[in-house]
C-alpha positions as CSV (number, residue, x, y, z in Angstrom):
1,M,110.3,158.8,122.9
2,R,110.5,161.5,120.5
3,I,108.8,165.0,120.8
4,Q,106.6,164.6,117.8
5,D,105.0,161.5,119.6
6,I,104.7,163.7,123.2
7,I,102.9,166.7,121.5
8,K,100.7,164.1,119.4
9,G,99.8,162.2,122.8
10,K,98.6,165.5,123.8
11,K,96.6,166.4,121.5
12,E,94.9,162.8,121.2
13,W,94.5,163.2,125.3
14,R,93.0,167.0,124.9
15,A,90.5,165.8,122.0
16,H,89.8,163.0,124.6
17,M,88.7,165.0,127.3
18,A,86.5,167.4,125.1
19,R,84.1,164.4,124.4
20,V,84.1,163.7,128.0
21,K,83.0,167.1,128.8
22,A,80.4,166.5,125.9
23,L,79.2,164.1,128.3
24,P,76.4,165.1,130.7
25,K,77.1,165.7,134.3
26,D,76.6,162.1,135.7
27,Y,78.5,160.6,132.7
28,Q,81.7,162.6,133.5
29,I,81.4,161.8,137.4
30,V,81.7,158.4,136.8
31,Y,84.3,158.9,133.9
32,K,86.4,160.4,136.8
33,E,85.9,158.1,138.9
34,I,86.9,155.3,136.6
35,Q,89.9,157.3,135.6
36,K,90.7,156.8,139.0
37,Y,90.4,153.6,139.8
38,L,92.1,152.3,136.9
39,F,95.1,154.8,137.3
40,K,95.3,153.6,141.0
41,V,94.7,149.8,140.4
42,G,94.9,149.3,136.3
43,P,96.5,147.7,133.3
44,I,100.2,148.6,132.4
45,E,99.1,149.2,129.0
46,L,97.3,152.5,130.2
47,A,100.6,153.7,130.1
48,N,100.8,153.0,126.1
49,G,98.0,155.6,125.2
50,I,94.1,156.1,125.9
51,G,92.8,153.7,124.0
52,L,90.9,152.1,127.3
53,F,89.2,155.2,128.5
54,S,88.8,156.3,124.9
55,G,86.5,153.1,124.6
56,I,84.8,153.6,127.4
57,V,83.5,157.5,126.1
58,D,82.3,155.6,123.5
59,L,80.3,153.3,125.2
60,F,79.2,156.3,127.5
61,E,78.2,158.0,124.6
62,E,76.6,155.1,122.7
63,G,74.1,155.2,126.6
64,V,73.7,158.3,126.2
65,A,72.2,158.3,122.6
66,L,69.8,155.5,123.6
67,G,68.8,157.8,126.3
68,K,70.2,155.6,129.1
69,G,71.6,156.8,132.8
70,V,75.4,156.0,133.8
71,L,74.6,153.3,136.1
72,E,72.7,151.6,133.3
73,V,75.5,151.5,131.6
74,T,78.3,150.5,134.1
75,G,75.2,149.1,136.6
76,R,75.8,150.2,140.0
77,D,79.1,148.7,141.1
78,V,81.2,150.8,139.1
79,A,84.4,149.1,140.6
80,A,83.1,145.6,139.5
81,F,82.6,147.0,135.5
82,C,86.5,148.2,136.0
83,D,87.6,145.0,136.8
84,D,85.8,143.7,134.1
85,L,87.4,145.5,131.6
86,I,90.6,145.1,132.5
87,K,90.3,141.1,133.8
88,D,93.0,139.9,131.4
89,S,95.2,142.7,131.7
90,K,97.8,142.6,133.8
91,T,98.1,145.4,136.4
92,Y,100.6,146.8,138.2
93,A,99.3,144.8,141.3
94,D,100.1,141.6,139.6
95,T,103.7,142.9,138.7
96,Y,104.0,144.0,142.6
97,Q,103.0,140.2,143.4
98,E,105.3,138.9,141.5
99,S,108.2,140.6,142.9
100,V,107.1,140.0,146.5
101,D,107.0,136.4,146.1
102,Q,110.3,136.6,144.2
103,E,112.0,138.4,147.3
104,V,110.4,135.6,149.7
105,N,111.6,132.6,147.2
106,K,115.3,134.4,147.4
107,A,115.3,135.3,150.8
108,M,114.2,131.3,151.5
109,K,116.5,130.3,149.4
110,K,119.5,132.0,151.5
111,V,117.7,130.8,154.4
112,T,117.7,127.3,153.9
113,N,121.3,127.3,151.9
114,K,122.8,128.6,155.7
115,I,121.0,126.0,157.5
116,K,122.5,122.7,155.1
């Protein structure tokens, strides 16, 4: 990654976070929880930019403009809202599960070959 890309990424993130800080407090709280959740279980492509987070802020800004409370936008189950956002994305959990399956399969082949 080039220095210019890093600088551009930081500028984009700062601008994004300025949008978040402009939201009402309840929206900011829910956004931060969504952000934590997605960083823990979220899709691999989160590492490639702020696209998903920017979309969430767009949705939140629209909710504010319509006079809705944040839970009217996300629903009461915010984790389910997050899961729905990433349902078609490959997550770190998926990658880890695949890795575990591969290791178990390798180990089982070794055991099976020793028994023969």
